[in-house]
N, C-alpha and C positions, 0 to 999 in steps of 0.2 A: 789654950791649945786648940788648934783648928780641928773641926769635925772631920772624921775620916771620910775619904771618898768612898763612894759605893758603886762606882762604875769603872769597868776596864774594857778596852777593846784591844784585841791582839790581831795583827795582820801577819800571817805566816807566808814567807816568800821562799818557796822551795829552792834550795841550792844557792841562795844569794850570798855573796862574799864581798867584803870591802876590798879585796884584791882586785875585783872587777869594778864595783860601783864606787869605791872610795875616791878615785881620781875624778870621776864625773860629779860626785858630790862637792869635792873641793873646788872644782871649776864652775860650780853653780848651774850645772846642766840638769841636775835632778833637784829642783828648787824645794820641793816639799820635804824630801829626805834631808836636804841641807838645813832646812828650818828645824827639823827634829834634832839634828846634831848640834846646832847652835843653841837651841832653847832647852835641850835636855841632856840625857846621858847616852853615851854610845861606846861600843867596843866590840871585840871579838866574843863569840859565844862558842865555847868548845863543845863539839859533838861527842857522841860515844863511839867506841870502836867495835866493828868497822863502821865508818860514817855512812850509813845506809838509811833510806827512808823509814822502814819499819822499826828497827831498834831505836832510831833517833826520836821518832814521834812517840813511841811507847814510853821512852825515858822522859820526854817532855811532859806527857800527860799524867805520869805517875810520880815523877820526882825520884825514880829509882833506877839503878843500873840494870843492864840486861840480865845479870845473874840473879836478880830478884824478880823481874817481871817476865822473863823467859823468852823474849823475842830478840833474836840475834842476827836475823838475815831476812831476805825476802821469802825464802822457804826454810823451814825449820826441821831439825833432826827429830824424828818421832822416837820417843823413848822406847827402847827395846826393839828397834828396827833400823834398817838402813834407808827406809823410805823418807823422802823429803815432802813435807806438807806445807801448803801455802799459809803464810802468816795472815791473820785477821784479828779483829778486836777481841774475839772470844779466847784467843791464845794469850792475852795479856793477864798476868796475875798481879792484881793490885787495884786499888781504888783510884779512879781517874780524877783529874782536876774538876771536871764538870760534875762528877758524882759527889765529890766533897762539897762543892759549892751548892749543889742541890740539897744535900743533907743539911746545910746551914741555912736553907730557906731562900737562897739567891736564885733568881731566874736566869737561865743560861741559854745562849744560842750558839751552836757550833756548826760551821759550814765548811764542808769539803776537806776537813783535816784528814790526812791519810790514816789508815788503820782504825777507822771508826765504823766499819761494817763488820757485823751487824750493829745498827745504832742502839745506844743505851736508852733506857727509860730515864729521862732527866726532868728536872723541874723547868721546862721550857721546850726547846725544839733542837733537833739535830738532823742535818743532811749529811749522809756518809760521804767520805772521800771517794771519788769515782775511780781513782786509780786502783782501788782494791775491792771493787764491787762490780757485779756484772750488770746491774740495772739500778735505777734510782731507789734508794732505800732511806726512809726517814723515820723519825719519831716526832710526833705521833704519826702512825702510818698514813692517816688522811692528808698529811701535808704534801705527800708526793703528788697527789692529784691536783692540789692547788698550785703547786709549782709548775706543773706541766701546762696548766691553763694560763698562768700569769707570765711565765717566762717562755715566750714562743721559741720553739726549736731547741729547747734545753736538752731534750732526750738525746740529741745527736752526739753530745760529748761522751756518751756511754758506748757509742758504736763507731761511726765513721772516723772521728778524729783520732781515737786511740788505736784502732785496729788496722792501721796501715803502717807498715814498717817504712822508715825513712831510708833513703839512699841518695848519693850524689845524683843530681839531675832533677830532683823533685822539690828543690828549695822553694820555688814560688808557691806551689800547691801546699807544701808543708807550712809555710808562713801564714797562708790564708787560714789554714785550719787552726793554727796556734792562736791567731787573733780572734777567730770565731769563738774558740773555747774560752779565751780570756774575757771576751765580751759577755758571754753567758755567766761566767764566774762573777763578773761585776754586777750584772743585772740581778742575779739571785741575791748577792750580798746586800745590795741597796733595798731590794724589795723586802727582805726579812728585817733589816735594820729599821726600816720605816714603818712596817706594819705589825710588828710584834714588840711586846714589852720585854726588856732584858736588863740585867745588871752587869752581866759578863757576856761579851760577844766576841767570837773568834771566827775569822775567815781565812782561807788558804788559797794562794795563787800558785799553780803548779808549773807553768810552762817555761819559766826561766831555767829550771833544771834541764829540761829537754833541749832547749835552744843552745845552752852551753855545751851539753853533751855532743850535739850534732854539728854546730856551726863555729865552734871555737877555732878551728883550723883557718877560718877566713879572717879572724881578727888578730891572729898571733903569727907574726913573720918567722918566729923561731920554731914553729911546729913542723915536724917532719912531713906532714901532709899539707903544708901551707899552699894555697892556691892563689897566686897573684891575680889571675883573671877573675876568679870568683870573688876575691876580696874587694874588687872595685864595686861589685853589686851587693855583696852580703857582709862586708866587713863591719858594717854598723848595725847589723840586724839585732844583735844582743843589746846594744845600746838603745835602739829604738823601742825594744820591748820594755826595758826598764824605764824609759820615758813614759810609756803607757801606764806602767805600774805606779810611777810617781804621780801621775795625774789622778789615779784612783785614790792614792793616799791623800792627796790634796782634797778630794771630795769627802773623804772620811773625816778629815780635820774640820771641814765646814759643818758636818752633821753633828759632831759631838760638842758638849759644853765644857766649860772650864773645869768642872769637877770630874771629868773623865780622864783617866790615864790611858794614853795610847802607847802600845808596844808594837814595834816591828821587829821580827826575828826570822831566823832561818834554821833549818835542821842540820845543815852542814855547809861547807864551802865548796870551792871548785878550783881546778887547775888543769893544765894540759895532760893528756894521756898520750904517751909515746909508744908503748908496747904492751902486749899481753903476754904473760908467761904461762906456759902449759905445765903446771906443777905435777899433774897426774902423769904426764908423759915423762917428766923428770924422775918421779918416783918409780915408774916402770923401768927406766934405765938403771936405777939404783938397785933393782930387784926387790923392792919393798912392796910393789903393787903387781898383781897378776890379773890378766884378763882370762875370761872363760875360753877354753880351747877351741870352741866352735861357735860361730854366730850364724844361725840360720835366718836368712832374711824372711820377713813376713810381708807378703805382697797383699796388703789389705785393700788396695784400691788400684784403679787403672793407671794412675800416675806412677806408682811404685813398680807396676808390672812393666812399664816402659824402661825401667832401669835407671831412672833419674832420681838422684838424691836431692834433698833440699839445697845442699851446697852447690851441686852442679846446676840445678835449675836457676838459682839466684845468680851464680857465676855467669851463666850464658846471657841472662838478661842484662847484667851489669857490663859484661865485656863488649857486647854489641850495642850498648846504649839504647836498649829497647823499651826502657821503662815509660818514657813519655808517650810513645806511640801505643804501647799496650794499655796505658791508663785511659787513652782516648777511645780504644776499640773494645776493651774488655770491661764489663761492669766490675766495680771494686769488690762487690760481694763474691763474685766468681773468682777474681784474682786471689782473694784471701783463701778461698777453699782450695784452689790449686796449690798455693804455697804451703799451707799447713798440712795438706794431705801428703806431701812428699816426705819420705823418711829421712832421718839424719844418717849420714854415711859413717861418721866417726863413732867410736865407742862411747857409751854413756855409763853412768853409775850402775845401771842394770847389767852391764857387760863385765863388771869387775867380779872376779872370783874371790869372794871374801874368805873362803876357806883356806886360801893361800896368800892372802894379802895382809901385810903388817901395818901399812899406812896408806891413806888416800886423802885427796883434797876435795872439799865441797865448799860452796859459798863463794863470797866475793873478797877481793883485795888480797888476802893471803891467809889461808886457813888449812891446817893439816890435822887430821883425826888419826889417832892410834886405834887399831882394831884390837881392842883389849878383851882378854878372857874374862868371863863372868859379868862384864858390863855390856858387851856387844853380842848380838845373836850368834854370830859365827866367829867370835873373837879368837885370834890365834896367838896373841902376844901375852905371855904369862905376866902377872903383876910384878913378879920379881925382876923381869927384864924391862919393865916400863921406863925406868930412869935411864938405863943404858941406851935404849932406843931413842928416847928424847934427846939425849946428849949427842948421839950419832947424827940424827937428822939436823939438829942445831948446827953442828960442826959443818955438815955438808951444805946447809943453807948459807953459812958464812962464806963458803967458797963458791957459791953459785955465780956463774958469770954469763954475761950476754955473749952468745957464740959469735956474733958479728963484730964485737969490739974487744972481747976478752976482759972487759971490766966487771968487777964485782957489782952486784945489784941490790943486795939485801942490806937495808939500813939498820933495822931493829927487829929483834925476835922476842916474843913474850910468851911466858907460860900463861895458861888461861886464868890461873889463880892470881896473877899480877894485875889482871884487868877486871875480872868479875868477882863479885861476892854474893852469895845467896844460894838458894836451893836448886837453881838451874845450872850451876857451874858445870856439872857433869855432862850436860848436853852441849856444851861449848866445844869448839875445836881445842885440841890439846896444845897446839902451837899456833900462834898468830904472828904475822910478820908484815913489815912494810918494805917496799922496794922503791928506791929512787924517789922518795917523798911522794909515793903513789903515782908517779908518772909511769910506772910499771905496775900492773895488777894481774892477779888471777881473776877469772870471772866464771861464774855459773857453777852449778853443782855437778855438771856433766862434762867438763872440759878436759878430757884426756887426749884430745886431738886438737887440730886447729879449728877455731870457730869458722862458721860458714862465710862470714863476711870477707874473709881474706882470699880463699881459694889457693892457699899456698901449700907447700909440701908438709904432709902430716908428720914427717920426722923432725921438723924444725922445733926448737925449744921455745923460741919467741917469734912473735909476729907483730905487724903494724896494728894500730888501733882500730882499723875498719871504720864503720860509720860512727862509732863513739870516739870522738877526738878530744874529749876532756872527761875528767873523772872527779869524784867527790874528794874533799879534803876535810880536815877536822875543824877548820875555823869558820863557823857561821857568823851571823851578824846579830847584834842586839842594839836597839834604839828605844828609848823611852822618853816621853815628854808629858807634861801636865803639871797642875798645881802641886807643890811640895816635892817635885822631882828637881834635882839639882840642874843648874843651867850650864851648858858648855863643858860638862865634865866627861872624863874618860873613865871607863870601868875596865878592870883587869881581872882575869881568873874567873869570869862568869862561865857557867856550864849549863848545858841543856837541862840537867836535872835540878837546877836552881830555880827555874821559872815557876813551876807549880807551887812550891812552898811560898815563894815571894808573892804570888797573886793571892793565895789564901790569906797571907798576912795582911795584905792591903784590905781585904774584906773582913778582917778580924775573925776569920773562920778557923776552927781548929785544924791543925795539920796532922795527917796520919803519922804515927810514931815510927813507921818503918821507912820513911823517905831517906834517901842518901843526900839530897840537895840541901843547900843552906838558904837562908833569907838574904837577898842582896840588899842589905840595909844601907850600903854605901851609895845607892842611887837616890836616897831621900835626903831632903834638907835636914840638917842636924836638929833643928827645933821642931820638926814635924812630928805628929803622933806616930807616923810610920817608923821613924827612926827611934823614937823613945819607948814605944810600947813593947812589952815583953812578948816573946813568941809563945804561942799556945799550941801544945801538942795534945793529941788524944790517943789512947790505946785503940788500935785498929781491930774492930770486930766486923769483919767482912760478912755481909749476907751471902747466902749461897748464890753463886753466879749462875745465871741462866746458861744452860749448855746449848751450844749451837754448833752444828756440824755442817760444813759446806757440802752441798750435793755434788755428785760427780760432775754434773753439767756446770755448776757455779765454779768449781775448782778449775775446770778446763778453760772456762771463759776468762778467769782471772789470770791463769797462766799465759793465755794467748795475749792478753794485754801487756803483761810483763815482758813477754818475748818481743812484742812490737815496740816496746819502749827500750829494749836493749838490755834488760836485766835478767833474762833467762835465754838459754838456747832452745 
């Protein structure tokens, strides 16, 4: 029997889907990914619901469903409160893949994986994912200084690239920033691969997610915001990005030896976004949500004293096509201050009167929370009425129609117990739902009015997708190649939660007994030790986790990044 391999490289491609890259692979336009499909195993990788960056990556690194690890969205429901707190690594309940490998004596390297701030103490090194941290953070801490000296200009990906909101008209500038960030991701990846010892190495490339969010309308003639003129210039922008990523994968293939298994995967898929649905507004119309009777504006700065809301400020800039000229004349740092200083005009979660509210929406895709007595701080729904209210809202959701077409829009409705299992189920939304295969979504924890991108009537139930013209789907990608991996095989029913236990099995490292994922034994050649060896589990005795609380400044900086990326209002 062949000796077990002792090296694994994982390349995470945020938001990659075969629905987009599959035809390019088949046509031979992504030659290195095509080589992996031909010489290895490939197939869809099912994400978690909702298919969002934090819960998906937390599920990947723990092998557990969100009901066990506790991360269910970009911002999380704080127990015993209506406050939403930013997700970070310290919110994950469970042993991570790199912690398990470190425990087994393997040297690990983890680069830019989302939800790894603050970085863990590992047997090796970690560079936190920059989408969820306000500045470079590493383990060991001394690595940060080394990176800044060896990868020139790296620090910019924590500031300029991320903190400028995209809108139509800034595509050229935006693409330059995307390629700059990708170049730095590549430089850092290769520097650490070449200069440090490792048994397991993982790197993550983020910007395919954002390009698909923003520029999908240029490559999809069926999209309601399709722009034929813009398509001539930007219709191949997403393809060109994936060509760049394919080149990077080719370089990684050259760097690794025959005894290293290479895995390329994504946290979720992608598809067109046609409309956003304002569920809090709908709940308001149903009489289930109440706003506070008076809202006194707080004029905390000179911008708000002018009477300009963020929606109005952005609408003026967009309406008069002022963005390009403003970016030439106004320093970007000042532009950011002007934008974030303006107040939101529409109601937020803080404007909900929970003492009179039975149900409200928070989070992404489609989530409704019941304001339950004894569970929620100002809960008004008695437990004896819970099932009746759930049934009432479910029936109303089934009849929810797009006011412009009159067509029903809800595909599926789930109770939280149908999706999640574990100690954090009670923090999940009571009802979760999918609309038009996620071509319609709710978004953000505060969306009881129309998001600022649209500038449309606040009484409207649905609105166009704004600057986000595509959204996440459940079908990510999985590709694996290397000695003892089957050749030219397809895999079915692979899930995000299956990868951690599979990698641990490759290293013959004990798997925590509380994982929900399974070993993907079908990817291995039948005669290999990976296929034949028994799976080893161990009772999980977690050491006391280091407590980390984001400072107010850190939380605000991360929120600003998420807003600029389109994930928060």
